[in-house]
C-alpha positions as CSV (number, residue, x, y, z in Angstrom):
1,M,7.5,5.7,19.6
2,S,9.8,8.7,19.3
3,Y,10.0,8.8,15.5
4,K,7.0,10.5,13.8
5,P,6.8,9.2,10.2
6,T,5.5,11.1,7.3
7,I,2.5,9.4,5.8
8,V,1.0,10.6,2.6
9,V,-2.8,10.4,2.2
10,V,-3.3,10.1,-1.5
11,D,-5.7,12.7,-2.9
12,Y,-7.4,11.6,-6.1
13,H,-9.9,14.4,-5.8
14,K,-12.8,12.5,-4.5
15,G,-14.3,13.6,-1.2
16,N,-13.0,14.8,2.2
17,L,-9.8,13.1,3.4
18,S,-9.3,15.1,6.6
19,S,-10.8,12.4,8.9
20,V,-8.1,9.9,7.7
21,A,-5.4,12.5,8.2
22,R,-6.7,13.4,11.7
23,G,-6.8,9.7,12.7
24,L,-3.2,9.2,11.7
25,E,-2.1,12.4,13.5
26,R,-4.0,11.3,16.6
27,V,-1.9,8.0,16.9
28,G,1.5,9.6,16.2
29,G,1.9,10.0,12.5
30,H,2.6,13.1,10.5
31,A,-0.1,13.1,7.8
32,V,0.2,15.0,4.5
33,I,-2.6,15.1,2.0
34,S,-1.1,15.2,-1.5
35,D,-1.9,14.4,-5.2
36,D,1.7,14.8,-6.3
37,P,3.4,11.6,-7.4
38,A,6.8,12.8,-6.3
39,V,5.5,13.4,-2.8
40,I,3.9,10.0,-2.8
41,R,7.1,8.3,-3.8
42,A,9.1,10.1,-1.1
43,A,6.7,9.2,1.8
44,D,7.6,7.0,4.7
45,G,4.1,5.4,4.4
46,I,1.1,5.7,2.0
47,V,-2.6,5.6,2.7
48,L,-5.0,5.3,-0.2
49,P,-8.4,6.3,1.2
50,G,-11.8,5.0,0.3
51,V,-13.9,7.5,-1.7
52,G,-15.7,7.2,-5.0
53,A,-16.0,4.5,-7.6
54,F,-13.3,2.1,-8.8
55,Y,-13.3,3.3,-12.4
56,D,-13.3,7.0,-11.6
57,A,-10.5,6.6,-9.0
58,I,-8.2,4.5,-11.1
59,A,-8.8,6.8,-14.1
60,F,-7.6,9.8,-12.2
61,M,-4.7,8.0,-10.7
62,C,-3.6,7.0,-14.2
63,E,-4.0,10.5,-15.7
64,S,-2.0,12.1,-12.8
65,G,0.7,9.5,-12.6
66,Q,-0.3,8.4,-9.1
67,D,-0.8,4.8,-10.2
68,R,2.9,4.4,-11.2
69,A,4.1,6.2,-8.0
70,V,2.1,3.9,-5.8
71,I,3.0,0.7,-7.7
72,D,6.7,1.6,-7.6
73,A,6.7,2.6,-4.0
74,V,4.8,-0.4,-2.7
75,A,6.9,-2.8,-4.9
76,G,4.6,-5.7,-4.4
77,G,4.6,-5.5,-0.7
78,K,8.4,-5.3,-0.4
79,G,8.7,-1.5,-0.3
80,T,7.0,1.5,1.4
81,P,4.3,0.5,3.9
82,F,0.8,1.0,2.3
83,L,-2.7,1.0,3.7
84,G,-5.7,1.0,1.4
85,I,-9.0,1.9,3.0
86,C,-12.3,0.7,1.6
87,L,-12.1,1.6,-2.2
88,G,-8.3,2.1,-1.6
89,M,-8.0,-1.6,-0.6
90,Q,-10.0,-2.7,-3.7
91,L,-7.7,-0.7,-6.0
92,L,-4.8,-2.8,-4.9
93,F,-6.2,-5.7,-6.8
94,E,-6.3,-6.6,-10.5
95,R,-9.8,-5.6,-11.6
96,G,-13.2,-4.2,-10.6
97,T,-16.6,-3.6,-12.2
98,E,-17.8,-0.5,-10.3
99,G,-18.6,2.4,-12.5
100,V,-17.2,1.0,-15.8
101,P,-18.9,2.9,-18.7
102,A,-20.7,0.7,-21.2
103,D,-19.3,2.8,-24.1
104,E,-15.7,2.9,-22.9
105,E,-13.3,1.7,-25.6
106,L,-11.8,-1.7,-24.7
107,G,-8.1,-1.4,-23.8
108,G,-8.6,2.3,-23.0
109,S,-6.3,4.8,-24.7
110,R,-3.4,2.4,-24.6
111,G,-4.0,0.4,-27.7
112,D,-5.3,-3.2,-28.2
113,A,-7.7,-4.8,-25.8
114,A,-6.5,-7.7,-23.7
115,V,-8.1,-10.1,-21.4
116,L,-6.9,-10.7,-17.9
117,G,-7.7,-14.1,-16.4
118,H,-8.1,-14.9,-12.8
119,G,-4.9,-14.8,-10.7
120,T,-2.7,-13.4,-13.5
121,S,-1.3,-10.4,-11.9
122,D,2.1,-11.2,-13.5
123,S,0.6,-10.7,-17.0
124,C,1.7,-7.1,-16.7
125,P,5.1,-6.4,-15.0
126,L,3.8,-3.9,-12.5
127,G,6.3,-2.7,-9.9
128,T,9.2,-3.1,-12.3
129,D,10.9,-0.8,-14.8
130,E,10.0,-3.1,-17.7
131,A,7.5,-1.8,-20.3
132,P,4.3,-3.8,-20.4
133,A,4.2,-6.5,-23.1
134,Q,2.1,-5.8,-26.3
135,G,-1.5,-6.2,-25.4
136,A,-0.9,-6.5,-21.7
137,L,-3.3,-4.6,-19.4
138,V,-2.2,-1.6,-17.4
139,P,-4.1,0.3,-14.7
140,G,-7.2,2.1,-16.2
141,D,-7.6,-0.3,-19.1
142,V,-11.2,-1.5,-19.7
143,F,-11.7,-5.1,-20.9
144,E,-14.2,-7.9,-21.0
145,A,-14.0,-11.2,-19.2
146,D,-16.4,-13.7,-17.6
147,G,-19.3,-11.9,-19.2
148,E,-18.5,-8.6,-17.5
149,R,-16.9,-5.3,-18.3
150,W,-13.9,-4.6,-16.0
151,V,-11.3,-1.9,-15.4
152,R,-7.8,-2.8,-14.5
153,G,-6.7,-1.8,-11.0
154,L,-3.2,-1.3,-9.6
155,G,-2.6,-5.1,-9.9
156,V,-0.4,-5.3,-6.8
157,L,-2.4,-8.3,-5.6
158,P,-4.5,-10.9,-7.6
159,G,-8.2,-10.7,-7.3
160,S,-11.5,-9.1,-8.4
161,C,-13.9,-6.6,-6.8
162,T,-17.6,-7.1,-7.5
163,L,-21.0,-6.0,-6.3
164,L,-22.4,-7.6,-3.2
165,P,-25.6,-9.6,-3.8
166,S,-28.8,-8.0,-2.5
167,H,-31.1,-11.0,-2.4
168,R,-31.5,-11.2,1.4
169,L,-29.8,-8.2,2.8
170,K,-29.8,-4.5,1.9
171,V,-26.9,-3.2,-0.2
172,P,-25.0,-0.9,0.4
173,H,-23.6,-2.5,3.5
174,V,-23.6,0.4,6.0
175,G,-22.9,0.1,9.7
176,W,-21.0,-1.9,12.3
177,D,-19.9,-5.5,11.6
178,Q,-17.4,-8.1,12.8
179,L,-13.9,-9.0,11.8
180,H,-13.1,-12.7,11.9
181,K,-9.3,-13.4,11.7
182,T,-8.0,-16.0,9.3
183,P,-5.1,-18.2,10.3
184,A,-2.9,-15.8,8.3
185,G,-4.4,-12.9,10.1
186,A,-3.3,-14.2,13.5
187,A,0.2,-13.0,12.6
188,C,-0.8,-9.8,10.8
189,P,1.0,-6.8,12.3
190,L,-1.9,-4.5,11.4
191,L,-4.2,-6.5,13.7
192,D,-1.7,-6.8,16.6
193,G,-3.7,-6.4,19.8
194,V,-7.1,-6.4,17.9
195,A,-9.4,-9.1,19.3
196,E,-11.3,-11.7,17.2
197,G,-14.8,-10.6,16.3
198,V,-14.4,-6.8,17.0
199,N,-16.9,-4.5,15.4
200,V,-15.8,-1.9,12.8
201,Y,-17.6,0.5,10.5
202,F,-18.4,-0.4,6.9
203,T,-20.0,1.6,4.1
204,H,-19.6,-0.1,0.7
205,S,-21.5,-1.9,-2.1
206,Y,-18.5,-3.7,-3.7
207,A,-16.1,-6.2,-2.1
208,L,-13.2,-8.5,-3.0
209,G,-14.3,-11.8,-4.6
210,D,-13.3,-15.4,-3.8
211,D,-10.5,-15.3,-6.4
212,A,-8.1,-13.5,-4.0
213,A,-5.2,-15.6,-2.7
214,A,-6.1,-17.1,0.7
215,S,-2.6,-16.2,2.0
216,D,-3.4,-12.5,1.4
217,V,-6.6,-12.5,3.5
218,A,-6.1,-11.6,7.1
219,A,-9.7,-11.2,8.2
220,R,-13.2,-11.9,6.7
221,T,-16.6,-10.5,7.3
222,F,-20.0,-12.0,6.5
223,Y,-22.7,-9.7,4.9
224,A,-24.6,-10.7,1.8
225,R,-21.6,-13.0,1.2
226,D,-18.3,-13.8,2.7
227,F,-15.6,-11.2,1.7
228,A,-12.1,-10.2,2.7
229,S,-12.2,-7.3,5.2
230,V,-8.5,-7.1,5.9
231,V,-5.7,-8.1,3.4
232,W,-2.0,-8.3,3.9
233,R,1.1,-9.1,1.9
234,G,4.5,-7.9,3.2
235,N,4.2,-4.2,3.7
236,A,0.9,-3.9,1.8
237,Y,-2.2,-3.8,3.9
238,G,-5.9,-3.1,3.2
239,C,-9.1,-2.6,5.1
240,Q,-12.6,-2.8,3.5
241,F,-14.0,-0.9,6.5
242,H,-13.1,2.6,7.7
243,P,-10.7,2.5,10.6
244,E,-10.9,6.3,11.0
245,K,-14.6,5.9,11.7
246,S,-14.3,2.7,13.8
247,S,-13.8,4.2,17.3
248,A,-11.1,2.7,19.6
249,H,-10.6,-0.5,17.5
250,G,-10.0,1.6,14.4
251,L,-7.5,3.8,16.2
252,D,-5.7,0.7,17.3
253,I,-5.4,-0.4,13.7
254,L,-4.2,3.1,12.6
255,R,-1.7,3.1,15.5
256,N,-0.3,-0.3,14.3
257,F,0.1,1.1,10.8
258,V,2.0,4.2,12.1
259,R,4.3,1.9,14.1
260,I,4.9,-0.3,11.0
261,V,5.8,2.8,9.0
262,A,8.1,4.2,11.7
263,E,9.9,0.8,12.1
264,H,10.4,0.5,8.3
265,A,11.7,4.0,8.0
266,Q,14.1,3.6,10.9
267,V,15.5,0.3,9.4
268,G,16.0,2.2,6.1
269,E,17.9,5.0,7.9
270,A,20.1,2.5,9.7
271,K,21.0,0.8,6.4
272,D,21.7,4.2,4.8
273,E,23.9,5.2,7.7
274,G,25.8,1.9,7.4
275,V,26.4,2.5,3.7
276,V,27.7,6.0,4.4
277,S,29.9,4.7,7.2
278,D,31.3,2.0,5.0
279,A,31.9,4.5,2.2
280,C,33.7,6.9,4.6
281,A,35.8,4.2,6.3
282,P,39.4,4.0,5.0
283,S,40.4,1.0,2.9
284,G,43.1,-1.5,4.2
285,N,45.9,0.3,2.3
286,E,44.7,3.7,3.5
287,A,44.5,2.5,7.1
288,S,48.1,1.1,6.8
289,E,49.3,4.4,5.4
290,E,47.5,6.4,8.1
291,K,49.1,4.1,10.8
292,G,52.6,4.6,9.2
293,E,52.1,8.3,9.1
294,S,50.9,8.3,12.7
295,S,54.0,6.3,13.8
296,A,56.3,8.6,12.0
297,L,54.7,11.6,13.6
298,D,55.0,10.0,17.0
299,A,58.7,9.2,16.4
300,H,59.3,12.8,15.2
301,A,57.6,14.1,18.3
302,E,59.7,11.9,20.6
303,G,62.9,13.0,18.9
304,G,61.9,16.6,19.3
305,A,61.3,16.1,22.9
306,A,64.7,14.5,23.4
307,R,66.4,17.4,21.8
């Protein structure tokens, strides 16, 4: 891979992001840690790392404008390649319960409270230039549903993030565990060359619930309950584990992501060059005029030579 894509590691001011940046650099990417929405929008690829609690992270992203930058860039999986790691994967989804204050006003600071039902990610036109409908939830809004207090995530993908049960196994889930590919995951570019059942490193207490779309789940892991450990829709990817801490298998996954970003950026450049070439090419009339002028000049030159 000759092209070295610029990948922004989003800094939402929670913890050390250098291990993610080093991992991306090690496999051929140019990693930039930034909290600037403009830098995020301009990146070839975006990584949202896994640090902190769902509520705190989305609250900062909303206050800083990072939420809108990520949503616009990712465009529902049709835009800039995106990789969410651990909490960063969870934030891709509609809602989470982690860290939601009991005294937080419903609806946040954006007006009336609204209730988001399962699988209704289109209730708010995220990823578009349209304004949310009156009462629609936007990232950072707190609301009640199913007997729980939730906070709205980025809403790129449908689904909920909840606490793992601790009836039989210790929570948090910390250590090495297996990835089991789904039928969809067999074709996932992020898992290209990654064998079934490999061990990767987890550290989390919350995970995606069973209301996620099956078509978005590329791999599952079994600990306390079954949960999605890799998700994928278009150019949007997520890992519940930490690839930067998962030794050779984790580096393979980061290498695949850097390749995905580079290929996407190069396709974009080729399209841009095509547009420029088309814009610079003479029209049919201009071409005919140029041909006529060229013939006249040739005739004049021949006449001059004869004289």
